[in-house]
C-alpha positions in Angstrom: -5.0 -7.2 30.9 -7.8 -5.4 29.2 -10.4 -7.2 27.1 -12.9 -6.1 24.5 -16.2 -6.0 26.4 -18.7 -4.4 24.0 -19.5 -2.4 20.9 -19.9 1.4 20.8 -20.3 2.6 17.2 -19.9 1.7 13.6 -19.8 4.0 10.6 -19.7 3.4 6.8 -19.0 5.7 3.9 -19.4 4.8 0.2 -16.2 4.9 -1.9 -16.8 7.3 -4.8 -13.5 6.9 -6.6 -9.8 6.0 -6.2 -6.9 8.4 -6.1 -3.8 8.0 -8.3 -2.1 6.1 -5.5 -5.1 3.6 -5.4 -6.3 5.0 -2.1 -10.1 5.1 -1.7 -11.9 8.5 -1.9 -15.0 8.5 0.4 -18.3 10.4 0.2 -17.7 12.4 3.3 -21.1 14.1 3.0 -22.9 10.8 3.4 -21.3 8.9 6.3 -23.9 6.5 7.8 -23.9 5.5 11.5 -25.1 1.9 11.8 -27.9 2.3 14.3 -28.9 -0.4 16.8 -25.4 -1.9 16.6 -25.4 -5.2 18.5 -22.2 -7.1 17.5 -19.2 -7.1 15.2 -17.0 -10.0 14.0 -13.9 -9.6 11.8 -12.1 -12.8 10.9 -8.7 -12.4 9.3 -7.9 -14.8 6.4 -4.3 -15.5 5.7 -2.3 -17.4 3.1 0.9 -19.2 3.7 3.8 -19.4 1.3 6.9 -21.5 1.5 10.2 -21.0 -0.3 12.2 -24.1 -1.0 15.9 -24.7 -1.7 18.1 -27.8 -1.4 15.0 -29.9 -1.1 13.9 -28.3 2.2 11.9 -25.3 3.3 14.0 -22.3 3.3 11.5 -19.8 4.6 7.8 -19.7 5.5 5.7 -16.6 5.7 2.0 -15.7 5.9 0.2 -12.7 4.5 -3.3 -11.3 5.0 -5.6 -12.0 2.1 -8.8 -10.3 3.5 -11.3 -10.2 6.4 -14.7 -11.7 6.6 -17.0 -9.2 8.3 -20.3 -9.7 10.2 -22.2 -6.9 11.7 -25.5 -7.6 13.6 -28.0 -4.8 13.9 -31.4 -4.5 15.4 -32.6 -3.0 12.1 -31.3 -1.1 9.2 -32.7 1.9 7.4 -34.1 0.9 3.9 -32.1 3.7 2.2 -28.8 2.3 3.6 -29.8 -1.3 2.9 -30.5 -0.4 -0.7 -27.1 1.5 -0.9 -25.2 -1.4 0.6 -26.9 -4.0 -1.7 -26.6 -1.8 -4.8 -30.4 -1.8 -5.0 -32.9 0.9 -5.7 -34.9 2.7 -3.0 -37.7 5.1 -3.9 -38.1 7.8 -1.1 -41.6 8.7 -2.2 -43.1 5.2 -2.3 -40.8 3.8 0.4 -40.2 0.7 -1.9 -36.8 -1.1 -1.9 -36.3 -3.0 -5.2 -33.7 -5.7 -5.4 -32.7 -7.1 -8.8 -30.5 -10.0 -9.9 -28.0 -7.7 -11.5 -27.5 -5.4 -8.4 -23.8 -4.8 -7.7 -22.6 -4.0 -4.2 -20.6 -0.8 -4.1 -17.5 -0.5 -1.9 -17.4 1.2 1.5 -15.0 2.2 4.2 -15.9 0.9 7.7 -14.9 2.2 11.1 -15.9 0.1 14.2 -15.4 1.3 17.8 -15.3 -1.4 20.5 -15.1 -0.8 24.2 -12.2 -2.2 26.3 -12.3 -3.0 30.0 -11.5 -1.5 32.4 -11.4 1.6 30.2 -10.3 2.2 26.7 -11.5 1.9 23.1 -10.4 -0.1 20.1 -10.9 1.4 16.7 -10.8 -0.8 13.6 -10.7 0.9 10.2 -11.3 -1.2 7.1 -10.7 1.1 4.1 -12.3 -1.1 1.4 -15.3 -3.4 2.0 -18.4 -4.7 0.3 -21.6 -5.7 2.2 -24.9 -7.4 1.8 -27.8 -7.5 4.1 -28.1 -11.2 4.3 -30.4 -12.2 7.1 -34.0 -11.1 7.9 -36.3 -13.0 10.2 -39.8 -12.8 11.7 -42.1 -15.0 13.7 -45.5 -15.0 15.2 -45.8 -13.1 18.5 -46.8 -15.4 21.4 -46.7 -14.9 25.1 -43.2 -13.5 24.8 -41.5 -11.5 22.1 -38.4 -12.9 20.4 -35.8 -10.4 19.4 -35.0 -10.6 15.7 -31.9 -9.0 14.1 -30.5 -8.0 10.7 -27.1 -9.3 9.7 -24.7 -7.5 7.4 -22.1 -9.8 5.9 -19.1 -8.4 4.1 -15.6 -8.7 2.9 -12.7 -6.3 3.6 -10.0 -6.4 0.9 -6.7 -4.5 0.6 -6.8 -1.0 -0.7 -4.4 0.2 -3.4 -1.6 0.7 -0.9 -2.1 -2.8 0.6 -3.9 -1.8 3.8 -6.6 -4.2 4.8 -7.2 -3.0 8.4 -5.8 -0.4 10.8 -6.3 -0.7 14.6 -5.9 2.0 17.2 -6.2 1.2 20.9 -6.7 4.3 23.1 -7.5 5.4 26.6 -11.1 6.8 26.7 -9.6 10.2 27.7 -7.6 10.6 24.5 -8.8 12.5 21.5 -9.5 9.9 18.8 -11.2 12.2 16.2 -8.3 11.9 13.9 -8.9 8.1 13.6 -12.6 8.2 13.7 -13.0 10.0 10.3 -12.7 8.8 6.8 -9.6 10.3 5.2 
């Protein structure tokens, strides 16, 4: 049985609008690859509903509410950090300005994970919001401690109800059709 053994790639694209069917429309000219990609966690949140009749449970079913997302990076470009946080970034002065009224825009996310002995798992989340929530630093001593940046996010259903799509492939298969924002 194959297991997920690592992370390969993660890409995000900002949602610019929504189609008449509620499906997201992505900015395909500005797809960002998340550099220094260290780890990914996607936690599915469900809700359970029960229908009653004759003073007993007739049927029980669960539905997906959303996903909690966590992406750990070695670092993040200031321009992308500003875009994800809904903040301002001045290319000339290289200053990122965060304000209390910043609103995070929505993105599409595609994550590619490696599978052992060979294969890949692609996870596509069509509608997400993110914030760059963790930043650390410490004094350098005899050894250097690695510090990371953490993106936390939420994936919610798109207009057609899709919260996540998963494709498992052999590494020799063409996966370009799934690895793009459509």
